[in-house]
VEXTI-323110 format. One record per atom (N, C-alpha, C, CB): x, y, z; residue in three letters. Coordinates in steps of 0.1 Angstrom, whole numbers, plus 5000, padded with zeros to 4 digits. Glycine has a CB too. Layout:
// VEXTI-323110
XYZala ...
***
This chain:
// VEXTI-323110
755980423640met 755380403649met 755580273666met 754380383639met 756680363675thr 756680213685thr 755280183692thr 757780243699thr 754980063689ser 753979993700ser 754080013714ser 754079853699ser 752579963720asp 752580003731asp 753579833742asp 750680063733asp 752979723734phe 754179603736phe 755779643739phe 754379513722phe 756479733723ala 757079733720ala 758079833730ala 756779723709ala 756979943735arg 757380003749arg 756979903761arg 756580153751arg 757279893765leu 757379753777leu 758679653774leu 755779643776leu 759279643764gly 760279613765gly 760179483756gly 760679613778gly 759179443744val 758679373737val 759379353727val 757679403734val 760579253721pro 761179233708pro 760379293698pro 761479093705pro 760279403689thr 759679433682thr 758979313668thr 760479523681thr 759779173671gln 758979123661gln 758379033664gln 759579093650gln 758379013680leu 757179013685leu 755679043685leu 757379043691leu 755979193689ala 755079303691ala 754279283676ala 755879473695ala 755179293667asp 754579283650asp 753679153648asp 755979263638asp 753979023654val 753178923651val 751679003661val 754078753655val 751779003673leu 750679073678leu 749579143667leu 751279173687leu 750779243664ala 749679343656ala 749379293647ala 749879483652ala 749279203639glu 748579073629glu 747779053630glu 748878953628glu 747879043649arg 746278933647arg 745279073656arg 746278713660arg 746079203656asp 745179263663asp 745079343675asp 744579203665asp 746379253681ile 746379293694ile 747379403696ile 746679173703ile 746879513700thr 747679633703thr 747579673710thr 747779703698thr 746979663723val 747279753734val 746779623745val 746179903735val 748479613755pro 748379503768pro 747179553777pro 749979503779pro 747079383783thr 745979453794thr 746479483803thr 744979383799thr 744879473812pro 746179523827pro 747479443830pro 745479503844pro 747379283830ile 747679183840ile 749479203826ile 746078983843ile 748979173817gln 750379203806gln 750879373807gln 749679183785gln 750379453813ala 750979583813ala 751879573825ala 749879703813ala 751479533834ala 752079483846ala 753079363852ala 751379463851ala 752679333841thr 754079183845thr 755179233832thr 753278953840thr 754979233821leu 755979233812leu 757479263811leu 755579293805leu 757479443821pro 758479513822pro 759379403829pro 758179633828pro 758679303842asp 760279223850asp 760079103846asp 760679223868asp 759579063838ser 759878923832ser 760778953820ser 758478843826ser 760379043812leu 761479043803leu 763079053810leu 761079173794leu 762379153820ala 763979163829ala 764579043832ala 763879233844ala 763978903833gly 764578823838gly 763678803851gly 765978853839gly 763078913860arg 762578843872arg 761878693875arg 761778923874arg 761578683887asp 760778513888asp 758978673890asp 761578323913asp 758478613884val 757378693885val 755278603893val 757478753865val 755078633898leu 753578623902leu 752078693901leu 753778643912leu 751678623889gly 750878713882gly 749478673888gly 750978683866gly 748978793894arg 747378733898arg 746078823890arg 747078753916arg 745378723882gly 744078773876gly 743078703872gly 744178843866gly 742678743866arg 741278683866arg 741378613851arg 739878813867arg 740878453850thr 740878433838thr 739978483828thr 740978333838thr 740678493819gly 740378613804gly 740978763805gly 738478643801gly 741778753814ser 742578903822ser 743878933811ser 743278863841ser 744378783795gly 745378823791gly 746478723794gly 745478953795gly 746278673805lys 748278573809lys 748278513806lys 749078503821lys 747678473791thr 748678383778thr 749978463776thr 747878363760thr 749678603765tyr 750578643762tyr 751478703775tyr 750078713752tyr 751178783786ala 751778783791ala 752878693798ala 751178833794ala 753178543798phe 753978453796phe 754378403785phe 753678373801phe 754078373777cys 754578333765cys 755278443755cys 753678273758cys 754878633756leu 755678723754leu 757678693754leu 754978823765leu 757578673776pro 758478693777pro 759478583778pro 758378753784pro 758678503778leu 759078333773leu 760478283763leu 757678273763leu 759378353752val 760478373737val 761078453737val 760078403724val 761078563738ala 761678653743ala 763378633747ala 760778673752ala 762878543756arg 764478483764arg 764878413754arg 764378363780arg 764478273750leu 764878203740leu 765778233734leu 764278183734leu 765078333723ala 765378413706ala 766678483712ala 763878563699ala 766878533725ala 767978613725ala 769178463727ala 767878763739ala 769078403732asp 769778313737asp 769978223727asp 769278273749asp 771178173718asp 771078083707asp 771677973705asp 771478133697asp 771377903724arg 771877793723arg 771177673712arg 771777753737arg 771177613710arg 770977513704arg 769977403708arg 771977493703arg 768477363707arg 767677233713arg 768677123715arg 766377173703arg 768377023722lys 769176913724lys 767876773724lys 770176943740lys 768076663719pro 766976553718pro 766776523737pro 767776383707pro 765076553735gly 764676533748gly 764876653761gly 765476413751gly 765776753758arg 766076893768arg 765477003760arg 767876943770arg 764176983768pro 763477143761pro 764377273765pro 761777183769pro 764277403764arg 764177503770arg 763777543783arg 763677543765arg 762777573777ala 760877623785ala 760677503787ala 759177713775ala 759677593795leu 758677463803leu 757277543809leu 759577383819leu 756077493802val 754777563802val 753877443807val 754377613788val 753577413821leu 752777333825leu 751177413831leu 753677253834leu 750277353821ala 748977333826ala 748077273834ala 748677323821ala 747177263833pro 746377193848pro 745777093838pro 745077303860pro 745277123821thr 744477063815thr 744577063801thr 743377103819thr 744376973795arg 744676913781arg 744577003772arg 743776803777arg 742777053774glu 742077143766glu 742977283768glu 740377163771glu 744177313779leu 744777423781leu 745877453777leu 744777433790leu 746777323776ala 747777303769ala 747577303754ala 748277193774ala 746977263752ala 746577313739ala 746577423733ala 745777293736ala 745677503737gln 745577673738gln 746877803738gln 744777693752gln 747577693748ile 748577733752ile 749877793741ile 748777633762ile 749377653733ala 750777603725ala 750077683713ala 751177403721ala 748477693709ala 748177753697ala 748977943700ala 746077753695ala 748877973714ser 749078113711ser 750378093714ser 748378223718ser 751378053712leu 752678013712leu 753178003697leu 752677893718leu 752777963691lys 753677893676lys 753678013673lys 753077763664lys 752478133672pro 752478223663pro 754178283662pro 751178323666pro 754278333681leu 755478413685leu 756678313685leu 755378483700leu 756378183685ala 758078033685ala 758378073665ala 756977723690ala 757178083659asp 757578063645asp 758378203641asp 755978033635asp 758178313643ala 758878453641ala 760378413650ala 757778613649ala 759978363656ser 762178323664ser 762778203659ser 762278263685ser 761878153653arg 762477953647arg 762677883656arg 763877923639arg 761477903669leu 761777763679leu 760377673675leu 761877803699leu 760777643681ser 759777483679ser 758777473691ser 760777313678ser 757777423692val 756677363701val 755977293704val 756177393701val 756377203716leu 755677083720leu 754377033729leu 756477033725leu 753677013727thr 752476983739thr 752876853739thr 750777003735thr 752676763752ile 752276663756ile 751276633768ile 753176643758ile 750376543764phe 749176523777phe 749276443773phe 747776573780phe 748376373787gly 747676233788gly 746276173776gly 746976253804gly 745776063776gly 744676033771gly 744975993757gly 743776123773gly 746075963750val 746576003739val 747875903739val 746776163737val 748575863724asn 749675793724asn 750775843729asn 749875773713asn 751475783736gln 752575863735gln 753875833725gln 753075863748gln 753375813721asn 754575753710asn 755175853701asn 753875643699asn 754075913694pro 754276073685pro 755076163693pro 752676163682pro 754976173707gln 755276293713gln 756376253725gln 753876373718gln 756976083719val 758276053724val 759776123712val 758275873727val 758776073703arg 759576063687arg 759876223688arg 758375993669arg 759176323689ser 759176433689ser 760176563694ser 758376413693ser 760176463710leu 760776463721leu 762176413719leu 759976383730leu 762376373708ala 763776303712ala 764576383693ala 763476033714ala 763876433690gly 763976553675gly 764676683679gly 762276613670gly 764376683696gly 764576863700gly 763976953703gly 764976933694gly 763576953713val 762177083711val 762477163720val 760477043716val 762277363717asp 762277453722asp 761777513739asp 761777483713asp 760477493732val 758777513740val 758377413744val 757577563732val 757777323757leu 757377213759leu 756377233766leu 758177133764leu 755077223763val 753977273768val 753077163770val 753577363759val 753277093789ala 752577023791ala 751477023806ala 753376923790ala 750976863809thr 750076873817thr 751176823827thr 748576803815thr 750776803838pro 752376793849pro 752276603852pro 752076913872pro 750776523850gly 751176313846gly 751976273838gly 750176213840gly 751576353825arg 752376253811arg 753776333813arg 751576283791arg 754276453817leu 755176533818leu 756176413827leu 754676683825leu 755776373841leu 756476273847leu 756476143840leu 755976253859leu 755276113835asp 755175973832asp 756475943821asp 753575943826asp 756676083816leu 758176043805leu 759076063807leu 758476083793leu 759376173820arg 760376203824arg 761176053831arg 760076313832arg 760075983834asp 760275893844asp 760675733838asp 758875883853asp 760375743824gln 760575673815gln 762075673806gln 759575693808gln 762975803812gly 764075843806gly 763975923793gly 764775733804gly 762676003787his 762376063774his 762576183774his 761176033769his 762676173787leu 762976353791leu 763376423803leu 761876433791leu 764476513797his 765376603809his 765176713811his 766576623808his 764876773822leu 764576913822leu 765876983826leu 763376953830leu 767276923826thr 767976993833thr 768777153824thr 768876883839thr 768177173811asp 768177253804asp 767477383805asp 767877193797asp 766777343808val 765277433810val 765477583815val 764177363823val 765177673809thr 765677863812thr 764277953820thr 765877963791thr 763477893813val 762277943821val 761377833827val 761378033812val 760577843834thr 759477723836thr 758377843842thr 759977553849thr 756677823835val 755977883839val 754577823845val 756077953830val 754077823851ile 752877723858ile 751577833857ile 753277683879ile 750877783852asp 749677883847asp 748377793858asp 749377883824asp 747577893860glu 746177803866glu 746977723871glu 745077723856glu 747977803880ala 748377743898ala 747077693907ala 749177883909ala 745677773912asp 745377753921asp 744177633914asp 745177883928asp 744077613899his 743377533895his 744177353898his 743077583881his 745777363894met 746677293893met 746677193910met 747877403890met 746477333919ser 746577293932ser 744677213937ser 747077453942ser 743277293928asp 741977223935asp 742077073927asp 740177313931asp 742977023917met 742876943912met 744376773917met 742577033897met 744876873929gly 745576763933gly 746776753924gly 744776633933gly 747276863921phe 748676773913phe 749676943916phe 748276703887phe 749376973929leu 750877063936leu 751976973937leu 750677133953leu 751776803945pro 752876753944pro 754176693931pro 752376673950pro 752976643921ala 753676653910ala 754176823899ala 752676563902ala 753776923908val 754177033905val 755877073909val 753077113910val 755977013929lys 757077003928lys 758276963924lys 757076983932lys 758076843925arg 758776743917arg 759476803901arg 757576633914arg 758676853897ile 759176903882ile 760177003889ile 757876983871ile 759477123892leu 760177213892leu 761377203900leu 759577293894leu 761577103913ala 762677023913ala 763676983906ala 762376963916ala 762976933893ala 763476913885ala 764476983871ala 762676863884ala 764277123878thr 764377273868thr 765877323873thr 762777423872thr 766877403868pro 767977433880pro 767177543887pro 769677493874pro 767877563899ala 767477603910ala 767477773909ala 768277523921ala 768077813900arg 767977963898arg 767977993879arg 769478033906arg 767077953875ser 766277933861ser 764878003869ser 766177733853ser 764978133854gln 763378243860gln 761978113864gln 762678383842gln 761178113866arg 759978093871arg 758478173873arg 760278063881arg 757978203861leu 756778283861leu 755278223871leu 756478273844leu 754378223872leu 753878163880leu 752478263884leu 754878123891leu 751178203876phe 750278263872phe 748978193879phe 750378253857phe 747778263884ser 746878213894ser 745678283895ser 747378203906ser 744778303896ala 743378413896ala 743378383908ala 741778393887ala 743778303916thr 743578363932thr 744778273940thr 741678313939thr 744978303950leu 746478293958leu 745778253972leu 747478473958leu 745678113973asp 745278023983asp 746977983989asp 744377893976asp 746777934008asn 747677874009asn 748177754001asn 747577864017asn 747477693995ala 748877623986ala 749677653978ala 748777553981ala 748977753970val 749677813963val 750677873970val 749077883956val 750277943978asp 751778013985asp 753377913992asp 750978104001asp 752777893996val 753877723997val 755077713985val 752677543993val 753977693974leu 755077693959leu 755677813956leu 754277663945leu 754677943959val 755978063960val 756678043965val 755878173964val 756678013978arg 757877993988arg 759277973984arg 757677903995arg 758677813980gln 759577743977gln 759877783967gln 759377633978gln 760177743955phe 760277753938phe 761077953934phe 758177713930phe 759978013942leu 760278143934leu 761278203941leu 759178253932leu 762478273934his 762978373943his 762878473941his 764078373946his 762778563952asp 762378703953asp 761278743943asp 763678793951asp 759978683939pro 759278723930pro 758378863932pro 758478613927pro 758478943923val 757979063923val 756079033919val 758979163913val 755479053925val 753979003928val 752879153919val 753778983951val 752379113910his 751679163902his 749679103901his 752579143889his 748979253903glu 747479193905glu 746879293895glu 746779203922glu 745879163887ala 744879313878ala 743879253878ala 745179373862ala 742779273874asp 741079203875asp 741179033880asp 740379193855asp 741779083895ser 741278933901ser 740478893899ser 741178903913ser 740278753901ala 738978683902ala 737878683913ala 739378573903ala 738178763923ala 737478773939ala 736878953931ala 739078773959ala 737278993923ser 736179083920ser 735679073906ser 736579213922ser 734579073907pro 733479043892pro 733779143881pro 731579083896pro 733679153871val 733879223858val 732579313856val 734079113846val 732879433855ala 731679563858ala 730979473843ala 732379813856ala 731679433835ala 730279443821ala 729979293818ala 730979533803ala 729879203833met 729579053837met 728279113843met 730678953847met 726679073839glu 725579083846glu 725378933848glu 724479163839glu 724778953865his 724878823867his 723178803870his 725978773880his 723078693867his 721278693868his 720678553876his 720478673850his 719678543886val 719478433894val 717678373886val 719678503913val 717878293882leu 716878253876leu 715578123881leu 717578233866leu 714378183890thr 714178073900thr 712677963887thr 713378173922thr 712677853890val 711777753881val 711777663887val 712077703868val 710477603891ser 710077503893ser 710977363885ser 708777533890ser 711277173895ala 711577143887ala 711077103875ala 712177103890ala 710077093870ala 709077093855ala 709577223850ala 707077093856ala 709777303856glu 709877393841glu 711777423836glu 708877593844glu 712777363845arg 713677373839arg 714077353830arg 714077343841arg 714277203828ser 714877163811ser 713977233796ser 714676963810ser 713077313807asp 712577383790asp 713177553793asp 710177373786asp 713377593805val 713977723805val 715677703799val 713877803821val 716477573805ile 717377603796ile 717577583783ile 717977573799ile 716477463773ala 716577493760ala 715877633754ala 716077383753ala 715077673762asp 715077793753asp 716277873752asp 713977873755asp 716977903765leu 717977993769leu 719277953754leu 718477953788leu 719777823754ala 720477733744ala 720177763727ala 719977573749ala 718677763730ala 718077763716ala 718577933708ala 715877743718ala 718678053717ala 718678193707ala 720278153706ala 718278393716ala 720278283697pro 721278273684pro 722978273694pro 721078433670pro 723978233692gly 725078313695gly 725478203700gly 724978433702gly 727178193706arg 727378073719arg 726878123730arg 729078033725arg 727077963737thr 726177953747thr 727277853755thr 724677883742thr 727477793771ile 727877743776ile 727077743792ile 729077773772ile 726877593792leu 726177513800leu 726577393806leu 725277483794leu 727077463822phe 727677333829phe 726977303838phe 728977343836phe 727277173843thr 726277103850thr 727577023864thr 725276973837thr 727176973871arg 727676903874arg 728476823876arg 727376903875arg 728076723869thr 728976563871thr 728476503852thr 727876413891thr 729576453853lys 730076403838lys 728576353830lys 731276273840lys 727276313840his 726576213835his 725976323833his 726176083842his 725176413837gly 724576503837gly 724776593821gly 724876573850gly 726276603817ala 726476683810ala 725976643795ala 727776703813ala 726476523796lys 725976423786lys 724576373781lys 726576323789lys 723776413792lys 721876413791lys 721976503787lys 720676433803lys 722276643791leu 721376793786leu 722076793772leu 721576963798leu 722976713770ala 723576753753ala 722376653749ala 725576693748ala 722276543753lys 721676473742lys 719776543744lys 721976263745lys 719776573755gln 718476623753gln 717576743745gln 718376623762gln 719276813742leu 719376973736leu 718976893721leu 721177083738leu 719876803713val 719876723704val 719076693700val 720376643704val 717576603709ala 716576573705ala 715276663702ala 716376503713ala 715576783711arg 714876913703arg 715076983693arg 714776993707arg 716476953683gly 716677073674gly 717577193675gly 715677123674gly 718177103685ile 719577243691ile 720677173692ile 719477343708ile 721777223683pro 723077153678pro 723877183692pro 723777233663pro 724277083702ala 725277073713ala 725976963709ala 724777053727ala 727277013720val 728776913723val 728476903733val 730376953721val 729076813738asp 729476793754asp 731076803761asp 729076653757asp 731376843771leu 732876813769leu 733076793783leu 733976933762leu 733876633792his 733776643807his 735076523802his 732076603818his 735376463813gly 736176363815gly 735976223810gly 736376363828gly 734776173810asn 734876103802asn 734776043787asn 734576073806asn 735176153783leu 735176173770leu 736776133764leu 734676323768leu 736776043757ser 738476083749ser 738476173745ser 739276013739ser 740276183745gln 740576313742gln 740076353729gln 742076343742gln 739976223719asn 739976243704asn 738876343698asn 739576103698asn 737576263712ala 736176353708ala 736276503717ala 734376243714ala 736976533727arg 737176593732arg 737676753727arg 737576523738arg 738876753719thr 739376803709thr 737876823698thr 740776703704thr 737576683692arg 736376753683arg 735076843686arg 735676663676arg 734376803701asn 733576923705asn 734477033703asn 733176923720asn 735177073715leu 735677173714leu 735977283700leu 736477133720leu 736777183689asp 736377253681asp 735177273674asp 737077233675asp 734377203671ala 733377213666ala 732477333672ala 732977093665ala 732477433680phe 732077493692phe 733377583692phe 731777383705phe 733877613692gly 735077713691gly 735277773676gly 736377653696gly 734677673664ser 734177733651ser 733177763648ser 734377673643ser 731977773656gly 730877783655gly 729577753649gly 731077833657gly 730177603646arg 729577553641arg 728077503644arg 730377493639arg 728577443658val 727677433672val 728077573677val 728177293685val 726777593680glu 726877703691glu 726577703711glu 725777803684glu 726477603712thr 725877523726thr 726577423731thr 724477453724thr 727677473742leu 728577403747leu 728277343761leu 729577483747leu 728077183762val 727577163781val 728777113778val 725877063790val 729277163793ser 730377113803ser 730377053815ser 730977193806ser 731077043822thr 731377003835thr 732077093839thr 731976893837thr 733177163851asp 733677263850asp 735477173844asp 733277363867asp 735377143839ile 736877073825ile 736777223822ile 736376913806ile 735277233821ala 735777443808ala 735977573817ala 734077533795ala 735377523832ala 735877643838ala 737177703840ala 735477633849ala 738377613835arg 739277683836arg 740577703824arg 739677643849arg 740377813821gly 741577833802gly 740777783795gly 743377743799gly 739477713795ile 739277723780ile 738677893772ile 737977583776ile 739577883765his 739377983756his 738377993743his 740478013752his 737678023746val 736578073730val 736078183730val 735177993726val 736578273719asp 736078393723asp 734578443716asp 737178493720asp 734078503723asp 732278633721asp 731678473725asp 731478743697asp 731878443737val 730778353744val 729978473749val 731378253758val 729378503748ala 728078613759ala 727278503768ala 726478713746ala 727078403770leu 725578313780leu 726678253788leu 724278163772leu 726078283796val 726978133804val 725378123813val 728978173819val 725177993816val 724477933821val 724577813835val 724077913812val 724377823849his 724677723853his 723877643857his 725477733860his 723477573851ala 722477473842ala 722377393862ala 723477343822ala 723277373870asp 722877323880asp 723877393889asp 722677173879asp 723777453898pro 724577543909pro 725777523913pro 723977543920pro 727677583910pro 727977493919pro 728477503932pro 728577443914pro 728977373933ala 729477403952ala 729777453954ala 730177373959ala 730877553948glu 731677633959glu 731777813953glu 733577533959glu 732277883955his 731878003950his 733078023937his 731878123964his 734277993941lys 735678003933lys 734977923919lys 737377913943lys 733977793923ala 733477733907ala 732977843903ala 732377613906ala 731977903906tyr 731377983904tyr 731678133890tyr 731378003916tyr 732478123898leu 733278263892leu 734778243885leu 733578363905leu 734878133879his 735678033873his 734577973861his 736277923885his 733477963864arg 732777943855arg 732578053844arg 731677913862arg 731778193854ser 731278263845ser 732278333837ser 730378353850ser 734078313843gly 734978363835gly 735078333824gly 735878363839gly 733978273813arg 733978183801arg 733478293791arg 733078033802arg 732678453798thr 732078533789thr 732778643794thr 730578543788thr 732778733792ala 732978863792ala 734578853793ala 732178933803ala 734878813785arg 736678843782arg 737078943773arg 737378733776arg 737979003776ala 739079093766ala 738079183765ala 739779023749ala 737179283771gly 736579363775gly 735079403770gly 737479443776gly 734879253762ser 733479253759ser 732579223771ser 733079163748ser 730979273765ala 730179193776ala 729679073782ala 729479223776ala 729479003790gly 728578913792gly 727178873800gly 729178863795gly 726478773799thr 725778753812thr 725878613817thr 724278793811thr 725478593827val 725478493837val 724378463842val 726278513848val 723678323838val 722478283842val 722678133852val 721478263828val 722478173864thr 721778053871thr 720678053875thr 722278033881thr 720377883872ile 718977853873ile 718677743888ile 718677773857ile 718277783892ala 717577793909ala 716177723912ala 717177953913ala 716277603918thr 714877523917thr 714477553934thr 715177323912thr 713377553937pro 712577623951pro 714277533961pro 709877533957pro 714277403962asp 714877333970asp 716877413972asp 714677183963asp 716977463959gln 718777483953gln 718977663963gln 718777523925gln 717377683960arg 717877863966arg 718477903978arg 716677963968arg 718277843988arg 718677884000arg 720777823992arg 717677764018arg 721077773994asp 722277733987asp 722977853977asp 721977603978asp 722177843965val 722277933956val 722978103962val 720777933951val 721878153977gln 721778283977gln 723778273990gln 719578343984gln 723778183996val 724978164003val 726578173996val 724778034009val 726278073980leu 727578113967leu 727078203966leu 727978043952leu 726278353963met 726378453955met 726778533969met 725078493946met 726778533980arg 727578623988arg 728978553991arg 726878654002arg 729278453994ala 730578383988ala 730978483981ala 730378253978ala 730878463971ala 730978543954ala 731578693956ala 729078563944ala 730278713965lys 730678903964lys 729778943953lys 732678963958lys 728778873948ile 727878873933ile 726678913936ile 727678743926ile 725979033934his 724779053937his 723479053929his 724779133942his 723078913923pro 722578923914pro 721378993914pro 722578813909pro 720378953901arg 719179013901arg 718478893897arg 719079143892arg 717378883907ile 716878783909ile 715178763904ile 717078773923ile 714578683898thr 713278683889thr 713178573886thr 713078763876thr 711778553882asp 711178433879asp 711378443860asp 709478433886asp 711378323857ala 711778283844ala 711078303835ala 712178173842ala 710378433828thr 709078453826thr 709178473810thr 708378573834thr 708578463799pro 709178463787pro 709778633785pro 707878403775pro 709178743790glu 709578843789glu 711178853794glu 708578913795glu 711578823806val 713178823807val 713778693802val 713578833821val 713278583799leu 713878503788leu 714578583778leu 712878423781leu 713878693774arg 714078753756arg 714678823765arg 712878823741arg 715078913773glu 715878993773glu 717378923774glu 715479083781glu 717278813784leu 718678773787leu 719178723774leu 718878653798leu 718678693767ala 719278583749ala 718178643747ala 719378363745ala 717978803738pro 717578843727pro 717678703711pro 718478983727pro 716678713708gly 716678653692gly 716078593690gly 717478603686gly 715578523676glu 715178413675glu 715278273680glu 715378423667glu 714178213688arg 714678063689arg 714077983676arg 714177983706arg 714877883668gln 714977803662gln 715277703663gln 715377823658gln 714277583661leu 714577443663leu 715377373649leu 712977363666leu 716377323649leu 716677253631leu 716477103632leu 718477283625leu 716377073618pro 715976953614pro 717076853619pro 715676953598pro 716776683621ala 717476583631ala 718576563622ala 716676443637ala 718476613605ala 719276573599ala 720376703598ala 718676513587ala 719476813602glu 721076963602glu 721476893616glu 720377213605glu 720976863625val 721476893639val 722476783640val 720376873651val 722476653629ala 723176593626ala 724576583623ala 722676563620ala 724476673613glu 725676733605glu 726376833612glu 725176803591glu 725976923620arg 726477013621arg 727276963638arg 725377143618arg 726576843642thr 727276833655thr 728076673653thr 725876843669thr 729376683661pro 730176523655pro 729376423666pro 732376513659pro 729476313658gln 729176223667gln 727976263675gln 730176203675gln 726576323670ala 725476403679ala 724976253679ala 724376553672ala 723876253691pro 723376133693pro 721576143681pro 723276113712pro 721676103676ala 720376013669ala 718776143669ala 719875843684ala 718476243672ala 717476343671ala 716276273665ala 718076453663ala 715076263669gln 714276183663gln 713076333660gln 713876043674gln 713076253645pro 712676343639pro 710776423646pro 712876273623pro 710876523644ser 709676613647ser 708876643636ser 709976723653ser 708976583621gly 707576643611gly 707276773612gly 706076573616gly 708576893617arg 707977023615arg 709177063603arg 707877133631arg 708877173595ser 709977203591ser 710377343598ser 709877213576ser 711477383596val 712077443603val 712077573590val 713477363610val 711777673591gly 712877743583gly 713877823585gly 712477793575gly 715077853576arg 716177893581arg 716378023579arg 717177823577arg 716778173592ser 716078253588ser 718178313587ser 714478323599ser 718078413579ser 719078523571ser 719578613575ser 718778583562ser 720978613578gly 721178773584gly 722678723594gly 719378853596gly 723078843600ser 724178863605ser 723778833618ser 724678993603ser 724378813629gly 724078893646gly 724378753653gly 722178973651gly 723278813663gly 723778713675gly 724578763689gly 724878603667gly 725178683698arg 725578723697arg 726878743701arg 724978753696arg 727278843706gly 728578943701gly 728978953687gly 730078903708gly 727978993685gly 728279023668gly 728078933662gly 729579063662gly 728378793662gln 728878663655gln 727678633649gln 729578533663gln 728478593634ala 727078503624ala 726378423633ala 727578363610ala 724578373638ser 723978273641ser 723978183636ser 723178283643ser 724978163624ser 725177963624ser 723677893619ser 725277883645ser 722978003616gly 721477933611gly 719877923624gly 722177743608gly 720777943636arg 719877933647arg 718978083647arg 720877903661arg 719178153636gly 718478233639gly 719178393633gly 718278213652gly 718078503628ser 718878623624ser 718678733633ser 718378673610ser 719278853633gly 719278993639gly 720378993651gly 717679013646gly 719979063658gly 720579143664gly 721579023679gly 719179273669gly 723179163682gly 723079033695gly 722479063710gly 724678983699gly 723178993718arg 722979023731arg 722779193733arg 724278953738arg 724079223728arg 724679373729arg 723579443722arg 726179403723arg 723179573716gly 722679653706gly 722179573695gly 723579753702gly 722079593683gly 721579513670gly 720279503673gly 722079363668gly 719579463661ser 718279463661ser 717379303666ser 717979513647ser 716879283672arg 716379133679arg 715779083673arg 715679133690arg 716178983661ser 714778913654ser 713978803663ser 715278823640ser 712778823653gly 711978723663gly 710678723648gly 711278813683gly 709778733650ala 708578713646ala 708178803634ala 707778723658ala 708578943636lys 708179073635lys 709879063619lys 708179223656lys 710779063627ala 711479043620ala 711978943613ala 711979083624ala 711278783610ser 711378713599ser 710178753592ser 711578563601ser 709178743595gly 708378813588gly 706878663594gly 709178853567gly 707478613603gln 706878493604gln 705778533614gln 707778363607gln 704478473618pro 703478543625pro 704078523636pro 701978513624pro 703378623650ala 703878533664ala 702378433668ala 704478663679ala 702778283667arg 701578193671arg 702078133683arg 700978083661arg 700878213693ala 701078183706ala 700778013710ala 700178273713ala 700877943718gly 700177833719gly 700677693705gly 698477893717gly 701577763693ser 701677653686ser 702577553691ser 701977683674ser 702177403684gly 703077313690gly 704077283681gly 702477203695gly 705277163684ala 706477203680ala 705777093668ala 708177193690ala 704976993665gly 704976963656gly 704177023641gly 704876883661gly 703377153648ala 702977233638ala 704077283626ala 702377333645ala 703877253611ser 705177263603ser 704177433596ser 705577073589ser 705677493589gly 705277623586gly 706477723594gly 703677653591gly 707577693595gly 708377803596gly 708577763618gly 707377993588gly 709777823617ala 710677733630ala 709477833644ala 713277793632ala 708977833650pro 707977863663pro 709177983669pro 707577683677pro 708378063673ser 708678213678ser 707678263686ser 708878303666ser 707978343689arg 706678433697arg 707378583697arg 706378363717arg 706278643696ser 706778813690ser 707678843697ser 705878953691ser 709078873686gly 710578963696gly 711478923697gly 710679003709gly 711178743693gly 711778623695gly 711678583715gly 713578633689gly 710578593716ala 710678553729ala 710678423731ala 709878593737ala 711078333743ala 711178193744ala 710678103740ala 711178153751ala 711078023727ala 710077913727ala 709877793737ala 710177863715ala 710577783744phe 710277673757phe 710177723770phe 711377583758phe 709677833769ser 710077913783ser 709177853793ser 709878093782ser 709877833804ala 708977773815ala 707577783814ala 709277833826ala 707477943816ser 706478013815ser 705078003802ser 707178133816ser 705577873792ala 705377853777ala 703577843777ala 706377683771ala 703577743791gly 701977723796gly 700977843792gly 701877713813gly 701477963803arg 700478073801arg 700178123792arg 700578173805arg 701178033774thr 700278103769thr 700177993754thr 700778283767thr 700577913758gly 700677723751gly 701777703748gly 699877673735gly 701777553753arg 703477513751arg 703677473738arg 703977393761arg 705077483729arg 705277483720arg 705477323713arg 706177563720arg 705677233726arg 706377123723arg 705177033724arg 707577093731arg 704776943719ser 703476813721ser 704176723729ser 702876733705ser 703476683739arg 703776573744arg 703476403738arg 703276603755arg 
***
């Protein structure tokens, strides 16, 4: 039986690789662009993050190289993929590798922040597909380790993010060094003036396709604004982070991300941070811990708002509202991916409410605005909140800051569930954010004890139905944490 991908012109062996990964139905951006890109046309694809752009360019890239029997040469890649961040480059390479392996092609990833010598040695051995960030690629080219004259296909991924980060001059230098009539595929969530200049200068009669534009919020994504006082803010954020399943919390600054992750760890919530002050090894280690589910809370600056693909993130929390609407849309795009539902929560203190209203209007978002009551928090993030002992938090969290022993005995609920149907990894049992049974006092067999302090022993703190353990409204029913 011919697959949907094969009908679009994808070679059978590549369609089979996708089928082995249960990818059988093309996304709108893939269905729109593949016939043209496979035919060798230059393509401008516009689609929001999570729309499937990676396979939209990986498939035609591999198909073209596989059909060309030229041998790889030292320092002369045959195809080039440019990405704005190290994390995105690594994830693109991970998606490329199974397709390349099936076609006996090699893939190399190069980026800054690590020793260049292994990259130089790999280049010298010859490579078919090079996935790179612009800065490191130009460094190695200027040192004479890399030449782009054999490139037949160039891909620019997240072009608008390249522009936001100031990389377009470097991208122009790179494209100018590739053969003028080689194929070029440019993918972007938005098309601003700077990206349009890139298109007009380097793409030849491109076919333009648009699907799932970032300007159009996803129907399966729910947007909420929680109004809290400055004193309540930390408790509300911790409550959302303590719910079962994967959560990404966004902060504006690197210091804020580091500080918030430490605060959550100290409360008994495994969390890792991701920001520019971390070494590349630390960034990789923390992202692996989050992606594997060992740690279910990631605290990040906008570095993760573009291109970080982690499945089953059902809750995104803007702990600090972003400065502009494009950042809001790209942060929020970490959830509701590949047809899944997702929830986006913005925390707004009284002095931020006006700015948040302006932000939502610019993003064309009509959020539900509510106070952060226990009932609302339970609705947004179902499931029993659990605080883990310091030793278990340290075991799960790579190089976690030492959490202070709380003196409490925390029971670990069994069972599967959590957001998106994922196992809760010890953070609580019960159903996910959509459907399923919501674990709580009744489900876990623990009595609901409003007003019990954090220092009390005898099980994880919970309210009936899994309500907020750290809720900003907890003062009306008793604070859970002793001061």
